[in-house]
DRENPAKOL-105652 format. One record per residue (C-alpha): residue in one letter; x, y, z. Coordinates in steps of 0.02 Angstrom, whole numbers, plus 50000, padded with zeros to 5 digits. Layout:
<sites>
   residuo       u       v       w
         A       X       Y       Z
...
</sites>
This chain:
<sites>
   residuo       u       v       w
         M   57707   43733   54858
         A   57926   43768   54837
         H   57882   43861   54668
         I   57767   43962   54749
         F   57857   43984   54920
         M   57995   44056   54807
         A   57863   44151   54679
         T   57802   44235   54849
         N   57979   44275   54906
         S   58013   44340   54734
         R   57875   44436   54738
         N   57881   44526   54927
         S   58090   44578   54844
         T   58043   44658   54706
         N   57908   44762   54792
         R   58024   44821   54931
         T   58180   44847   54806
         A   58062   44948   54707
         R   57962   45059   54870
         D   58179   45082   54900
         D   58228   45142   54750
         E   58052   45271   54732
         G   58109   45318   54932
         N   58278   45373   54856
         Q   58235   45472   54711
         Q   58101   45564   54832
         K   58249   45613   54966
         H   58125   45469   55077
         I   57963   45606   55070
         I   57854   45438   55035
         T   57701   45480   55113
         V   57557   45357   55205
         P   57424   45434   55065
         W   57554   45399   54934
         R   57600   45190   54982
         R   57413   45177   54986
         I   57427   45224   54806
         E   57589   45129   54784
         R   57475   44955   54833
         L   57311   45013   54728
         S   57408   45006   54579
         L   57512   44848   54612
         H   57321   44785   54619
         L   57278   44864   54450
         N   57428   44821   54385
         P   57522   44671   54454
         S   57695   44654   54430
         P   57768   44492   54320
         N   57816   44396   54461
         H   57637   44419   54550
         H   57562   44356   54377
         N   57654   44201   54412
         L   57574   44157   54554
         S   57397   44165   54476
         Q   57456   44066   54348
         I   57512   43938   54424
         E   57374   43929   54583
         M   57264   43899   54427
         L   57370   43779   54354
         I   57359   43690   54521
         C   57146   43679   54522
         A   57153   43648   54361
         G   57229   43505   54372
         R   57130   43405   54510
         V   56985   43371   54377
         K   56989   43327   54199
         K   56914   43468   54095
         I   56731   43446   54055
         D   56690   43431   53867
         V   56496   43500   53861
         K   56413   43456   53697
         V   56299   43590   53691
         A   56172   43503   53584
         E   56128   43357   53689
         L   56157   43457   53843
         S   56029   43582   53761
         S   55914   43422   53711
         F   55902   43359   53893
         M   55836   43531   53934
         R   55711   43558   53791
         G   55597   43462   53841
         K   55440   43389   53737
         H   55367   43565   53704
         R   55487   43664   53632
         D   55413   43647   53457
         I   55277   43714   53499
         Q   55401   43873   53569
         E   55489   43880   53394
         R   55322   43905   53326
         V   55306   44075   53455
         F   55483   44102   53407
         E   55461   44109   53217
         Y   55303   44195   53217
         F   55385   44338   53309
         K   55557   44354   53189
         S   55435   44337   53027
         R   55333   44499   53086
         P   55456   44613   53121
         E   55304   44756   53154
         L   55239   44666   53288
         Q   55406   44649   53405
         T   55393   44754   53523
         P   55501   44921   53509
         L   55636   45002   53635
         E   55535   45162   53642
         I   55362   45149   53661
         S   55213   45248   53739
         K   55093   45151   53858
         D   54941   45199   53740
         E   55053   45139   53599
         H   55124   44990   53697
         R   54971   44915   53719
         E   54888   44925   53545
         L   55030   44822   53495
         C   55021   44686   53644
         M   54827   44651   53589
         R   54877   44634   53403
         Q   55030   44516   53441
         L   54901   44414   53560
         V   54776   44421   53419
         G   54904   44391   53279
         L   54975   44245   53392
         V   54803   44149   53411
         R   54734   44203   53227
         E   54878   44203   53113
         A   54977   44078   53166
         N   54844   43969   53231
         I   54929   43940   53409
         R   54779   43901   53534
         P   54838   43927   53707
         F   54689   43914   53787
         K   54653   43731   53760
         Y   54809   43691   53815
         V   54753   43775   53982
         V   54621   43594   53996
         E   54725   43471   53884
         D   54902   43477   53917
         P   54937   43626   54058
         A   55118   43600   54032
         K   55112   43643   53840
         Y   54996   43799   53882
         F   55147   43856   54006
         A   55285   43805   53875
         I   55185   43925   53750
         A   55169   44066   53918
         E   55362   44051   53925
         A   55416   44091   53755
         V   55264   44239   53726
         G   55362   44291   53915
         S   55524   44303   53819
         V   55478   44413   53659
         D   55360   44536   53759
         M   55338   44515   53952
         S   55187   44614   53940
         L   55126   44487   53792
         G   55137   44330   53930
         I   55060   44437   54054
         K   54907   44495   53955
         M   54903   44316   53879
         G   54883   44236   54061
         V   54744   44354   54097
         Q   54668   44312   53951
         Y   54682   44106   53959
         S   54742   44066   54135
         L   54640   44200   54237
         W   54484   44232   54161
         G   54482   44067   54055
         G   54525   43978   54165
         S   54408   44051   54302
         V   54267   44025   54189
         L   54326   43812   54144
         N   54396   43776   54318
         L   54219   43850   54453
         G   54093   43855   54306
         S   54001   43714   54254
         K   53979   43659   54086
         K   53821   43769   54039
         H   54017   43910   54061
         R   54122   43808   53960
         D   53977   43782   53827
         K   53930   43975   53807
         Y   54103   44032   53829
         F   54257   43927   53764
         E   54251   43961   53610
         G   54242   44145   53609
         I   54372   44147   53767
         D   54480   44049   53641
         S   54465   44167   53480
         M   54504   44333   53590
         D   54286   44383   53528
         Y   54279   44374   53706
         P   54423   44438   53810
         G   54402   44461   53995
         C   54483   44517   54157
         F   54501   44407   54322
         A   54413   44546   54465
         M   54484   44487   54642
         T   54615   44618   54678
         E   54510   44754   54776
         L   54581   44946   54825
         H   54616   44899   55006
         H   54608   44687   55016
         G   54735   44595   54883
         S   54833   44432   54963
         N   54672   44413   55107
         V   54534   44355   54979
         Q   54423   44331   55119
         G   54410   44519   55182
         L   54356   44585   55004
         Q   54196   44704   55025
         T   54128   44683   54868
         V   53955   44609   54837
         A   53835   44489   54765
         T   53657   44516   54833
         F   53517   44386   54739
         D   53363   44442   54710
         P   53247   44300   54686
         L   53111   44415   54628
         T   53209   44452   54448
         D   53309   44268   54474
         E   53460   44390   54455
         F   53621   44447   54553
         I   53651   44625   54613
         I   53831   44687   54582
         D   53888   44810   54710
         T   54048   44911   54777
         P   53995   44974   54929
         N   54154   45078   54954
         D   54265   45148   54885
         R   54407   45034   54977
         A   54329   44913   54873
         I   54349   44963   54684
         K   54429   44811   54601
         W   54598   44879   54569
         W   54748   44823   54468
         I   54636   44723   54345
         G   54725   44663   54187
         N   54634   44704   54025
         A   54494   44810   54111
         A   54563   44985   54057
         V   54561   44947   53883
         H   54514   44793   53807
         G   54406   44700   53912
         K   54218   44650   53904
         F   54211   44511   54035
         A   54245   44510   54203
         S   54268   44355   54347
         V   54236   44458   54463
         F   54255   44379   54636
         A   54113   44424   54759
         K   54034   44384   54948
         L   53854   44275   54903
         M   53746   44350   54991
         L   53545   44283   55027
         P   53405   44365   55056
         T   53339   44275   55227
         H   53160   44304   55342
         D   53259   44327   55498
         T   53319   44502   55574
         K   53476   44502   55479
         G   53410   44515   55315
         V   53540   44419   55225
         S   53654   44283   55253
         D   53824   44292   55185
         M   53886   44118   55100
         G   54078   44177   55074
         V   54156   44220   54925
         H   54113   44156   54750
         A   54171   44199   54574
         F   54026   44278   54443
         I   54044   44325   54267
         V   53998   44499   54242
         P   54004   44589   54085
         I   54064   44745   54093
         R   54070   44821   53913
         D   53951   44777   53740
         L   54001   44684   53622
         R   53991   44796   53465
         S   53990   44977   53530
         H   54133   44922   53673
         E   54064   45052   53777
         P   54044   45001   53966
         L   53868   44949   54030
         P   53775   45028   54140
         G   53832   45020   54336
         V   53993   44984   54277
         E   54113   45128   54309
         I   54278   45095   54227
         H   54438   45205   54277
         D   54618   45173   54186
         C   54766   45121   54352
         G   54869   45238   54238
         H   55084   45247   54197
         K   55163   45085   54290
         V   55366   45036   54346
         G   55350   44880   54216
         L   55208   44801   54093
         N   55149   44948   54030
         G   55079   44840   53854
         V   54948   44762   53982
         D   54795   44906   54005
         N   54774   44883   54221
         G   54603   44959   54272
         A   54497   44993   54413
         L   54308   44913   54402
         K   54152   44999   54522
         F   54005   44936   54523
         R   53844   45013   54563
         S   53671   44903   54561
         V   53749   44790   54403
         R   53603   44632   54369
         I   53678   44489   54301
         P   53564   44320   54261
         R   53593   44175   54418
         D   53668   44074   54287
         N   53826   44223   54276
         L   53842   44130   54463
         L   54024   44009   54416
         N   53938   43855   54526
         R   54067   43718   54524
         F   54077   43722   54717
         G   53915   43826   54754
         D   53751   43856   54685
         V   53607   43948   54717
         S   53431   43877   54657
         R   53274   43974   54581
         D   53204   43985   54758
         G   53345   44040   54832
         N   53425   43915   54901
         Y   53595   43868   54928
         T   53692   43680   54887
         S   53847   43636   54887
         S   53964   43487   54895
         L   54090   43550   55027
         P   54020   43580   55196
         S   54085   43743   55248
         I   54124   43918   55206
         S   54324   43882   55223
         K   54310   43730   55127
         R   54245   43844   54972
         F   54359   43962   54987
         G   54484   43843   55001
         A   54438   43720   54846
         T   54409   43896   54747
         L   54588   43961   54767
         G   54646   43790   54751
         E   54575   43781   54590
         L   54694   43950   54540
         V   54844   43885   54566
         G   54889   43864   54402
         G   54938   44040   54391
         R   55057   44012   54504
         V   55140   43883   54427
         G   55150   43968   54279
         L   55247   44137   54358
         A   55374   44030   54422
         Y   55403   43920   54285
         S   55395   44113   54167
         S   55526   44199   54319
         N   55659   44064   54270
         G   55641   44094   54112
         V   55684   44306   54145
         L   55824   44203   54231
         K   55889   44126   54084
         I   55886   44290   53967
         A   55971   44389   54103
         A   56105   44254   54146
         T   56145   44215   53926
         I   56163   44390   53934
         A   56275   44438   54087
         I   56381   44278   54050
         R   56418   44300   53864
         Y   56480   44492   53900
         S   56575   44416   54039
         L   56655   44323   53893
         L   56671   44478   53797
         R   56738   44608   53908
         Q   56897   44627   53948
         Q   56994   44736   54068
         F   57167   44754   54159
         G   57274   44605   54147
         P   57473   44565   54173
         P   57590   44723   54084
         K   57634   44689   53902
         Q   57506   44562   53909
         P   57314   44540   53829
         E   57187   44586   53946
         I   57103   44466   54030
         S   56888   44426   54022
         I   56811   44504   54155
         L   56724   44324   54226
         D   56900   44282   54209
         Y   56907   44397   54404
         Q   56847   44281   54553
         S   56761   44429   54618
         H   56629   44400   54451
         Q   56632   44206   54453
         H   56560   44217   54627
         K   56420   44347   54564
         L   56373   44234   54405
         M   56419   44052   54430
         P   56321   44019   54558
         M   56181   44128   54491
         L   56187   44011   54332
         A   56197   43836   54453
         S   56061   43921   54538
         T   55944   43946   54366
         Y   55992   43757   54301
         A   55918   43703   54458
         F   55751   43811   54472
         H   55726   43731   54291
         F   55713   43552   54349
         A   55616   43622   54512
         T   55486   43726   54387
         L   55498   43576   54270
         H   55444   43429   54426
         L   55296   43573   54477
         V   55225   43578   54312
         D   55218   43373   54295
         K   55152   43382   54452
         Y   55034   43531   54438
         C   54969   43407   54259
         E   54978   43255   54361
         M   54847   43355   54488
         K   54711   43422   54372
         K   54714   43234   54284
         S   54671   43138   54455
         H   54612   43262   54574
         D   54703   43177   54724
         E   54661   43253   54857
         E   54854   43212   54922
         L   54937   43296   54764
         V   54802   43435   54785
         G   54878   43495   54938
         D   55066   43429   54886
         V   55050   43561   54706
         H   54966   43696   54812
         A   55101   43687   54958
         L   55232   43669   54812
         S   55177   43808   54699
         A   55185   43941   54827
         G   55357   43909   54893
         L   55459   43899   54731
         K   55350   44042   54666
         A   55394   44123   54801
         Y   55569   44098   54807
         V   55607   44083   54615
         T   55522   44254   54582
         S   55609   44363   54722
         Y   55802   44265   54675
         T   55766   44315   54513
         A   55726   44488   54542
         K   55907   44492   54636
         S   55983   44441   54502
         L   55929   44573   54382
         S   56026   44682   54492
         I   56173   44600   54499
         C   56153   44541   54302
         R   56163   44732   54268
         E   56290   44758   54381
         S   56399   44650   54329
         C   56376   44729   54149
         G   56445   44881   54198
         G   56384   45031   54095
         H   56339   44952   53943
         G   56194   44828   54063
         Y   56132   45004   54085
         A   56093   45062   53902
         A   55915   45019   53889
         V   55940   44916   53717
         N   56044   44783   53829
         R   55865   44764   53929
         F   55939   44716   54104
         G   55798   44867   54128
         S   55632   44836   54054
         L   55649   44625   54136
         R   55694   44681   54306
         N   55540   44821   54289
         D   55422   44710   54199
         H   55501   44558   54322
         D   55475   44646   54463
         I   55294   44621   54508
         F   55296   44431   54503
         Q   55350   44455   54672
         T   55172   44512   54729
         F   55072   44425   54556
         E   54949   44265   54639
         G   55001   44309   54795
         D   55130   44401   54885
         N   55301   44330   54924
         T   55305   44328   55114
         V   55119   44274   55101
         L   55168   44123   55009
         L   55329   44083   55126
         Q   55209   44103   55277
         Q   55070   43970   55197
         V   55223   43848   55166
         A   55276   43859   55336
         I   55095   43832   55404
         D   55098   43642   55281
         L   55274   43623   55368
         L   55192   43625   55527
         K   55020   43557   55497
         Q   55129   43398   55414
         Y   55252   43406   55601
         K   55104   43402   55699
         Q   55042   43244   55593
         K   55201   43151   55597
         F   55188   43133   55782
         R   55013   43057   55771
         G   55072   42938   55667
         G   54964   43024   55506
         S   55014   43023   55320
         L   55138   43162   55251
         A   55113   43242   55078
         V   55242   43194   54958
         T   55336   43361   54980
         W   55387   43340   55149
         S   55399   43156   55169
         Y   55589   43171   55196
         L   55527   43229   55381
         K   55445   43061   55402
         E   55560   42961   55371
         S   55722   43021   55440
         M   55652   43184   55538
         N   55737   43097   55699
         T   55902   43065   55634
         Y   55939   43241   55590
         L   55860   43305   55742
         S   56021   43202   55824
         Q   56180   43233   55901
         P   56297   43292   55747
         N   56415   43164   55704
         P   56579   43250   55798
         V   56687   43124   55662
         T   56586   43167   55493
         S   56567   43363   55546
         R   56757   43341   55510
         W   56756   43260   55360
         E   56824   43389   55221
         G   56883   43273   55069
         E   56820   43346   54900
         D   56713   43156   54891
         H   56614   43193   55048
         L   56581   43358   55006
         R   56495   43346   54820
         D   56431   43183   54890
         P   56229   43216   54873
         N   56197   43110   55034
         F   56317   43262   55119
         Q   56232   43413   55028
         L   56053   43343   55051
         D   56074   43277   55243
         A   56150   43472   55282
         F   55972   43531   55183
         R   55875   43463   55275
         Y   55961   43437   55430
         R   55939   43650   55441
         T   55768   43616   55401
         S   55734   43502   55514
         R   55811   43606   55652
         L   55727   43756   55601
         L   55565   43678   55605
         Q   55593   43611   55788
         S   55629   43741   55865
         V   55512   43862   55782
         A   55363   43741   55833
         S   55432   43778   56016
         R   55445   43955   56009
         L   55250   43967   55944
         Q   55194   43862   56100
         K   55296   43957   56203
         H   55235   44143   56169
         S   55055   44078   56089
         K   55048   44069   56320
         A   55081   44233   56333
         L   55058   44328   56148
         G   54896   44198   56085
         G   54921   44118   55901
         F   54910   44286   55815
         G   55044   44369   55915
         A   55154   44227   55933
         W   55154   44201   55724
         N   55216   44376   55735
         R   55335   44371   55852
         C   55413   44222   55750
         L   55381   44284   55592
         N   55566   44314   55522
         H   55596   44159   55583
         L   55454   44058   55491
         L   55511   44141   55357
         T   55676   44054   55353
         L   55596   43870   55395
         A   55501   43888   55250
         E   55649   43954   55117
         S   55779   43820   55189
         H   55620   43680   55152
         V   55604   43764   54986
         E   55803   43737   54948
         S   55801   43562   54991
         V   55655   43508   54878
         I   55745   43591   54755
         L   55906   43520   54780
         E   55829   43335   54776
         I   55738   43380   54627
         F   55894   43408   54548
         I   56002   43280   54599
         E   55872   43166   54510
         A   55895   43259   54373
         V   56071   43228   54372
         R   56044   43030   54399
         S   55912   43050   54254
         C   56018   43111   54121
         S   56107   42982   54011
         D   56230   43085   53906
         E   56386   43066   54026
         G   56432   43225   53968
         S   56301   43325   53971
         K   56294   43238   54175
         V   56449   43271   54202
         A   56414   43477   54185
         L   56256   43486   54280
         K   56348   43368   54430
         L   56448   43502   54420
         V   56339   43645   54451
         C   56227   43563   54549
         D   56359   43543   54676
         L   56396   43730   54673
         Y   56225   43738   54699
         A   56211   43647   54875
         L   56391   43703   54918
         D   56343   43894   54893
         R   56181   43877   54995
         I   56280   43781   55133
         W   56425   43922   55125
         N   56292   44069   55133
         D   56217   43993   55290
         I   56357   43913   55379
         G   56337   44008   55535
         T   56175   43898   55557
         Y   56320   43750   55533
         R   56437   43814   55647
         N   56311   43859   55793
         V   56282   43689   55802
         D   56415   43587   55771
         Y   56353   43525   55625
         V   56518   43581   55510
         A   56686   43577   55589
         P   56769   43762   55585
         N   56922   43644   55472
         K   56742   43604   55354
         A   56681   43755   55331
         K   56844   43825   55279
         A   56857   43662   55164
         I   56670   43701   55075
         H   56720   43909   55076
         K   56871   43848   54961
         L   56773   43682   54862
         T   56630   43821   54814
         E   56777   43964   54751
         Y   56847   43793   54652
         L   56679   43756   54580
         S   56633   43918   54524
         F   56806   43905   54443
         Q   56772   43759   54349
         V   56613   43814   54301
         R   56664   43988   54223
         N   56770   43869   54101
         V   56584   43779   54022
         A   56493   43943   54053
         K   56463   43958   53869
         E   56440   43798   53840
         L   56319   43797   53971
         V   56184   43960   53947
         D   56217   43920   53754
         A   56105   43749   53809
         F   55986   43848   53842
         D   55962   43862   53682
         L   55883   44034   53646
         P   55910   44125   53497
         D   55983   44295   53469
         Y   55813   44360   53417
         V   55730   44320   53561
         I   55887   44380   53682
         R   55875   44540   53572
         A   56031   44610   53663
         P   56174   44668   53573
         I   56301   44620   53695
         G   56245   44461   53722
         L   56233   44396   53575
         Q   56284   44213   53544
         A   56416   44265   53416
         A   56528   44394   53518
         D   56625   44468   53366
         E   56443   44551   53334
         A   56417   44608   53487
         Y   56499   44787   53487
         S   56429   44829   53289
         Q   56274   44772   53320
         Y   56283   44876   53505
         T   56314   45024   53408
         Q   56201   44983   53260
         Q   56043   45015   53378
         V   56084   45146   53478
         G   56109   45227   53311
         F   56282   45260   53308
</sites>
């Protein structure tokens, strides 16, 4: 401390002398603006003594713990997962076929045709058949989807439409006769198809769809109709150019003998041919239009479908949850429209799982480019000394290091979600189905929103070179942005998480069982809702703050408080405003609750992943980024903890300091951490993000034609 005091006095003395000398030379005409310019210059060109002070501070920080030795191969092996081999097959195929790699500048129509050639080549030439894994091994399917999306996000989405949505609806909502008839054609790409759920006027509210499918008992057919322009099927991937079939979601209408004439049996899915298999022309009664140029993903041919009395065989009803007999009788194993609707959407949850998983893949690419460039780019520094890396600046660490920690946290959370989904598909356990539904909704919303924000931060952190299209941030940002809307708008999905939490909260007080994801509320909610301990609220030691028990308790305490308070508010407002009005009045509170819960679940999964790592060096590195993820989240919401005295002022200050220090530590191993993602340069495809930094500028100038 004495050294710091002396350095500070020396710096102040030097600055005063400089000001006095300058004042004598300028005959005391220094103005206030001049002083400001002088102070700014000191920030940009610090004096040698000021630099020595920074060195001392950094040495003190670095001296606290032993430097982490991260072995990239061991950490990468722990991260890669058991399906990395299939991803490498995808990467190698596109590396061997440069003509199939998406160029930087390409028109919408050319991109669509290239995307189709890419998918057909992957299936028929590389013999990578994703469709069979949709049923046999979903984890392998999601691994392929992540790799394909890394090659071109449009290709990843087109593959998802073909196999997860169109193909998945046939497998999950249909019966054996549908699988026998369509599986091979879907698998081989002979039957390219669409998933026609969203309408011009209805998206998230699927029960409000207006397209109708009326049964005609005279011909044993369903008649598909678009009753008005609001019911036009809109944003339908594969529809504008390539699709030959569509899974059309419509209200099933059965004729009755009463005055109503028809009975609405709720939304069902139907296989509707939309183009002739040979001529590829639209079939009679089917109008197909192009949705046009989009902000991103222009390799996907989104179109609009309108039906005018299109007749399909009765067998084209995907009848797993409801069937119609030849004489027009409706049968179902589920007792109500709402139950059937819930079961139908529950079978389509794989789309959310895939988006959460793939979104983190996008974040890995962006974080790798931004961090590698931030290590390469040097800017300013002490006089007469080499410039320093921009990642050595605390402000830059604050931007990127918590993001890197979050990328690791999301990696383990989305892998956990995939495992849960695979387990659900095998067991069909009802409790697990509900758990996966809520967890996939929460993670899809949280991860895609975080990634969308982070892509802009990554671009900004690379300055002007981040704005060059060749360095990918623009295309990544534009292509990924719609992930926040796909498979359910994020705000709607977070509300589903909040609804589940409130149901479980009510169930807790009735003594019932809770789903796996929410079990911590049952185990210790009373503890979390009790008054904070005035002793522990002041503990500020590093060991305490980095204790996973403290971190989890803090996350869970916040969630429990939010849950209790919003339940109380809803009850209070419902008396005057009714249920819907009360919900709307508390909506922001409910969204905060859902996000808080998702963060708690992510942290719990991350902590368990750290514990399960057998390589000691990797374990230490993972513990570091896990601590940064946890403490950064606590600091970002420190007002909540301070307002209820969960954290005393001295502890809040200690959390802030430790978060900055952990960011500094993560910076020291940032290169190794992004290298452990094991993304080859030909997948990253951004010259400023090359693993070999000395080639970055030459590759960059070459790719822009210099």
